[in-house]
Structures are given as C-alpha cells and as structure tokens.
N, C-alpha and C positions, 0 to 999 in steps of 0.2 A: 504494500500500500504506500502511496506517495504522501509525504508530509505536506500539509497545507499551512502556509505561512500566514501570519497576521496581515501582511501586505496583500496577499492573494485575496483574503476575505474582505479587506478594506476596499480594494479596487472593484470587486464584484458587488459589494454593498452599495458603493457609490454609483455604479452603472444601474443597479436596480432602482435606486432612489431617483436618479435622473429620468429613467423610463417611466417612473410612477408620477412624474410631474413635480419633483422636488418638494414634497409636503413636509411641513414642520412637524417635529416630534415623532418621526417614524424610524429613527436610527436603529433602535433595538430590533424591530421587525425586519428591516432590511439586512441587518447584520446576521440575524438568525437564518433568514432565507438564503443569504450568500453562503453561509457555513453549510447548510443542508445541501444546497446544489453542488458545492465543491466536494463535499464528502461523498455524495452519490456518484459524481463523475469519477472520483478516484476509485470507488468501489466497482464502477462499471454498471451501476443500477440507475442510470439517469431516466427520469420520467419527463414526459413532455408537459410544458406549461404554456399558458396563453402568452401571446406576444406582449401584451400590455397588462400589467397587474393593476388591480384596483386598490383602494385603501387597505392597508394591512393593520392588523392588531395582533397582539400576542396573548396567547392563552397559556398560563403557567400552572403546573401542578407538580407534585413531588416526583412523578414518574417520567414526565416528558415536557419539553417546551417546543411548541410548534407554531409557525406563523399561520394565521387564519385569514383567508381572503373574504372580504365583505364587499357587497355592492354599494356603490355610492348612491346616495339619495339625490334626486333631482329637485332643485329648488328654483322657484321662478325669480 
C-alpha cells in the first residue's frame, strides 16, 4: 500500500473545495472526503462519484467518520 502524505490530502481537499464552489466552513468534510478517495485509490477500490458535489456535512460516531452529501435547498 502506498503512503498518503498530508500534502496529497491537502491538494485533493483543496480541489474538492474549489469544485464545490469554495463554501465557508467545509474544510473538515473536504479533508475527510480527500482522505477517503486517496485511501480507496491506493487500495484499488475506487468508487465513482458525481462530477460536482453538493454541500457536505460530517457525521461522526465512535465507529466511523464519513462525509455525507446533502442536496442544496433552492431559495428565491
């Protein structure tokens, strides 16, 4: 298995943040998503994701920490 550096995670998280429209306060979710993607790529278990992500939030419990994708609400 390949080592994933903090710089690798940082660059991927930044790219995810930009693709998501640079929202404020989403750094933890993008960091976790970047780590998950890089880990899956290193293990050869990459899953396809949508080209553009929507707002992300983080669900935490003792067993796991996963990003959760939620739909944006449309406001007039």
